[in-house]
C-alpha positions in Angstrom: -6.6 42.8 52.1 -4.6 41.0 49.4 -5.1 41.7 45.8 -6.8 39.0 43.8 -4.6 37.0 41.6 -4.9 38.0 37.9 -4.9 34.9 35.7 -2.9 35.4 32.5 -4.1 33.3 29.6 -1.6 30.7 28.4 -0.6 31.1 24.8 0.8 28.4 22.5 4.0 28.9 20.5 1.8 30.2 17.7 0.0 32.7 19.9 -3.2 30.7 20.2 -5.1 30.5 23.5 -4.4 27.2 25.4 -7.3 25.5 27.0 -6.1 21.9 27.4 -4.7 20.0 30.4 -1.2 19.0 31.3 -0.7 15.3 31.0 1.9 13.5 33.2 2.9 9.9 33.2 5.1 8.8 36.1 7.0 5.5 35.8 4.2 3.8 33.9 4.5 0.1 33.0 2.0 -2.3 31.5 2.4 -6.1 31.4 0.2 -8.5 29.5 1.1 -11.8 31.2 4.9 -12.2 30.6 4.9 -9.5 27.9 5.9 -6.0 28.9 4.2 -3.6 26.5 5.2 -0.4 28.3 8.4 -0.1 30.3 8.8 2.6 33.0 7.6 5.5 30.9 7.7 9.0 32.3 6.4 12.0 30.3 5.4 15.6 30.9 3.0 16.9 28.2 2.3 20.6 28.4 -1.2 22.2 28.2 -2.2 22.8 24.6 0.8 20.9 23.2 0.7 18.8 20.0 2.6 15.9 21.3 3.4 12.8 19.2 4.3 9.2 20.2 6.3 7.8 17.3 7.6 4.3 16.9 7.2 1.0 15.0 4.2 -1.2 15.3 4.1 -3.0 18.7 6.4 -0.5 20.5 3.7 0.5 23.1 2.3 3.7 21.7 -1.3 2.7 21.6 -1.1 1.1 25.0 0.0 4.4 26.5 -2.9 6.1 24.8 -5.3 3.6 26.2 -3.9 4.0 29.7 -4.3 7.8 29.4 -7.9 7.3 28.1 -8.8 4.9 30.9 -9.3 1.9 28.7 -6.4 0.1 30.3 -5.0 0.2 33.8 -1.2 0.4 34.2 0.6 -2.4 36.0 2.5 0.2 37.9 2.9 4.0 37.8 0.5 6.9 37.7 -1.3 9.2 35.2 -2.1 12.8 36.1 -4.2 15.5 34.5 -3.2 19.0 35.7 -1.4 17.4 38.6 -4.2 15.1 39.8 -4.2 11.4 39.5 -7.0 10.0 37.2 -6.3 6.3 37.8 -9.4 5.9 39.9 -11.6 7.7 37.3 -13.4 5.7 34.6 -12.8 6.8 31.0 -16.0 8.9 30.7 -14.9 11.0 33.7 -11.5 12.0 32.5 -12.2 14.9 30.1 -10.3 12.9 27.5 -11.7 11.8 24.1 -10.2 9.5 21.5 -10.2 9.5 17.7 -9.6 6.0 16.4 -8.1 4.8 13.1 -11.4 3.0 12.2 -13.5 6.2 12.5 -16.1 4.3 14.6 -19.1 6.2 13.1 -22.6 5.0 13.4 -23.6 3.9 9.8 -27.3 4.5 10.4 -26.9 8.1 11.6 -26.4 11.2 9.6 -23.2 13.3 9.9 -25.2 15.7 12.1 -26.5 12.9 14.4 -23.1 11.2 14.6 -21.6 14.5 15.9 -24.6 15.2 18.1 -24.6 11.7 19.7 -22.5 12.6 22.8 -24.7 15.6 23.5 -27.9 13.6 23.2 -26.6 11.1 25.7 -26.2 14.0 28.1 -29.8 15.2 27.3 -28.5 18.6 26.1 -31.1 21.1 24.9 -32.0 20.8 21.2 -31.0 24.5 20.5 -27.6 24.0 22.1 -27.1 20.8 20.2 -27.8 22.6 16.9 -25.4 25.4 17.7 -22.6 23.3 18.9 -22.8 20.7 16.1 -22.9 23.5 13.5 -19.8 25.0 15.1 -17.8 21.9 15.1 -18.9 20.8 11.6 -17.8 24.3 10.4 -14.5 23.8 12.2 -13.8 20.6 10.2 -15.3 22.1 7.0 -18.3 19.7 6.8 -21.2 21.9 7.6 -22.5 21.5 4.0 -22.5 17.7 4.5 -24.4 17.4 7.8 -27.4 15.5 6.3 -25.3 12.9 4.5 -24.8 9.3 5.8 -21.3 8.0 6.5 -21.5 5.7 3.4 -21.7 8.8 1.2 -18.4 10.3 2.6 -14.8 9.9 1.6 -12.3 8.5 4.1 -11.0 12.0 4.9 -14.5 13.3 5.5 -15.3 10.3 7.8 -12.2 11.1 9.8 -13.2 14.7 10.1 -16.6 13.7 11.4 -14.9 11.5 14.0 -12.8 14.5 15.1 -15.8 16.8 15.3 -17.6 14.2 17.4 -14.6 13.8 19.7 -14.4 17.6 20.2 -18.1 18.2 20.8 -17.8 17.5 24.5 -14.9 20.0 24.7 -12.4 17.6 26.2 -9.1 19.0 27.6 -7.1 16.3 25.9 -7.7 14.7 22.5 -6.0 11.3 21.9 -5.5 10.4 18.2 -4.6 6.8 17.5 -3.1 6.5 14.0 -6.1 8.6 12.7 -4.7 9.0 9.1 -3.2 5.6 8.4 -6.3 4.4 6.4 -6.0 7.4 4.0 -3.9 7.6 0.8 -0.7 9.6 0.9 -2.0 12.8 -0.7 -5.1 12.9 1.4 -3.1 12.1 4.5 -0.8 15.2 3.9 -3.9 17.4 3.4 -5.5 16.0 6.6 -2.3 16.7 8.6 -2.6 20.4 7.7 -6.3 20.4 8.6 -5.5 18.7 11.9 -2.8 21.2 12.8 -5.3 24.0 12.0 -8.0 22.4 14.2 -5.5 22.1 17.1 -4.6 25.8 16.8 -8.3 26.7 16.8 -9.5 24.6 19.8 -6.3 25.1 21.8 -6.4 21.8 23.7 -3.8 19.1 24.3 -3.3 16.7 21.4 -1.5 13.4 21.9 -1.0 11.8 18.5 0.1 8.2 17.9 1.8 7.3 14.6 4.4 5.1 13.1 4.9 7.6 10.2 8.0 9.7 10.8 6.9 12.5 8.4 3.5 12.9 10.1 5.2 13.2 13.5 7.8 15.8 12.6 5.4 17.8 10.4 2.9 18.9 13.0 4.3 18.1 16.5 5.5 20.6 19.0 7.5 17.6 20.5 8.0 14.0 19.7 8.6 11.0 21.9 10.4 8.2 20.0 9.6 4.7 21.3 10.9 1.2 20.7 10.1 -2.1 22.6 8.0 -0.3 25.2 10.5 2.4 26.2 10.8 6.1 25.3 14.2 6.6 23.8 14.2 10.3 23.2 11.9 13.3 23.7 12.4 16.6 21.9 11.3 19.0 19.2 11.1 17.5 15.7 14.3 19.3 14.6 16.2 18.2 17.6 15.2 14.5 17.2 16.0 14.6 13.5 19.2 16.5 13.6 20.7 15.0 16.8 19.2 11.5 17.4 20.1 10.0 20.7 21.1 6.6 19.3 21.5 4.3 16.3 17.8 3.2 16.3 16.4 6.8 16.1 19.0 7.8 13.5 17.8 5.0 11.2 14.1 5.1 12.1 13.5 8.8 11.4 14.4 9.8 7.9 17.2 8.3 5.9 20.8 8.3 6.9 24.4 7.1 6.2 26.0 5.2 9.0 29.7 4.5 9.5 31.6 2.6 12.2 35.0 3.7 13.2 37.5 4.4 16.0 38.1 7.8 17.4 41.7 8.9 16.7 41.5 12.3 18.5 39.0 14.9 19.8 39.8 18.6 19.5 37.6 21.7 19.6 34.4 19.6 19.7 35.4 17.6 16.5 36.3 13.9 16.6 38.7 12.5 14.0 37.5 9.0 13.2 39.2 6.2 11.3 36.7 4.3 9.3 36.5 1.9 6.3 35.7 5.0 4.1 38.9 6.7 5.4 39.6 9.4 8.0 36.5 11.4 8.8 35.5 14.3 11.1 32.3 14.6 13.0 30.8 16.6 15.8 31.8 14.9 19.1 29.1 14.2 21.6 29.7 14.5 25.3 31.9 11.8 26.7 33.6 10.7 23.4 37.3 10.2 23.8 40.3 8.8 21.9 40.1 5.0 21.3 36.3 4.8 21.5 34.5 2.8 18.9 31.6 4.9 17.5 28.8 4.9 14.9 28.7 8.1 13.0 25.7 9.3 10.9 25.2 11.9 8.2 21.9 12.7 6.5 21.9 12.2 2.7 20.6 15.8 2.1 23.7 17.1 3.9 26.0 15.3 1.4 27.1 17.1 -1.8 27.9 15.0 -4.8 30.3 16.1 -7.5 32.4 14.7 -10.4 35.0 17.3 -9.7 37.7 16.6 -7.1 37.6 19.3 -4.5 40.7 21.5 -3.9 42.7 20.5 -0.9 41.1 21.8 2.3 37.9 22.9 0.6 35.9 20.3 2.5 36.7 18.5 5.7 35.2 15.2 4.6 35.6 13.8 1.2 34.8 10.2 0.1 35.4 8.9 -3.4 33.1 6.3 -5.1 31.1 5.2 -8.1 27.4 5.9 -8.7 25.7 2.5 -8.4 22.1 3.6 -8.6 19.9 6.7 -9.1 16.3 7.3 -8.2 14.5 10.4 -9.5 11.5 11.4 -7.4 10.6 14.7 -9.1 11.9 17.3 -6.6 15.1 15.4 -5.8 17.4 12.7 -7.1 18.7 10.0 -4.7 22.2 8.9 -5.6 23.5 5.6 -4.2 27.3 5.6 -4.3 29.6 2.6 -3.7 32.8 3.8 -2.2 36.2 2.3 -2.8 35.8 0.4 0.5 32.5 -1.2 -0.7 30.3 1.0 1.6 27.1 2.3 -0.1 26.5 6.0 0.6 23.4 8.0 -0.1 23.4 11.6 -1.3 20.2 13.6 -2.1 20.2 16.5 -4.6 17.3 18.8 -5.0 16.3 19.3 -8.6 15.1 22.9 -8.5 17.1 24.3 -11.4 19.6 21.5 -11.2 19.5 20.7 -14.9 20.9 24.2 -15.7 23.0 24.8 -12.6 24.6 21.5 -11.8 26.7 19.0 -13.6 25.0 15.9 -15.1 25.8 12.7 -13.2 24.9 9.3 -14.5 25.2 5.7 -13.2 28.8 4.5 -13.4 30.3 7.9 -13.0 33.2 8.4 -10.5 32.1 11.0 -8.0 33.2 12.7 -4.7 30.9 12.9 -1.7 31.5 16.0 0.4 30.1 17.1 3.8 31.0 19.4 6.7 32.0 17.8 10.1 29.2 19.7 11.8 26.6 17.8 9.7 27.9 14.5 10.9 26.9 13.2 14.4 27.9 10.4 16.6 24.9 8.2 17.6 26.5 5.4 19.6 29.7 5.1 21.6 31.5 1.9 22.8 34.1 3.0 25.3 37.7 1.9 24.8 
């Protein structure tokens, strides 16, 4: 007699119990007439993962979400939950719930009744409704507001009611379609933290759609960057930010400096590049060789700015220029430096103790921009 298989609970990267479903898209495309909204997208989203679809408006993010939810049928391809195709199932049979940007609350029902609505449709016992609604309202920190009407709530509170209502049926996947875009910046940041905490608590798969780069990289386990219906790169937030796959991702996520040049040589993983700003060094991506034309990027926070000319050999990359503009944001100052070649470079300096510890720099000052070759990356290659 064989021993029974002992099922080991799956834990998330933070150590929380995972209860969600794996979501798989295989070669999914969606056409609306002649327009291709989604183009041959394949994704593997793990159980319990907080996965974000990031890209500009109209890139196909919401269409993918609607296909997973069952609101749209793909023109081709397949959608699987835990390895089983769900294309033949209607949306209410997929164990998937959606949180919309518009909240979609019933204005004539109280907070309690809005959250209880899915259970009342299923004719759940009153005692169970009371227990479960109380649990999810406590989860979203609205248990003291359960008797209020939606008109009495703030935007953030309305969104939390919508999240509680989406979770009440205990779906295995929660789809979030730009849920915070209607909120102001400070409330949006607060709600992100709340959303991350809710994800950790319930342990299900979250698929989050946003055009806001900061939202995506703040809370996601992985991010899929999209443009014009295609997925361009999938990876952890740090990977996508630090090593973007192409020119579009480098400029879409965060701020960056871009230079075009020709590769003079490649040695020990470092490419020497001839550019308008002078000879520069950058980490060489696979396949880069002498004679290639490349776009090289370096993030502004990696660039140090100084009025003092560095000693020879102190820094591998050094560009001279004049401060054209400065923007003080509180925690950092953004310097826009026009180089001798006419290129405008950005350098960000954190202001924690900067007044005492660093030299004062003003508009019109001659400065040097310094960065290490490992902090520069090649994002596009045109072979010689």
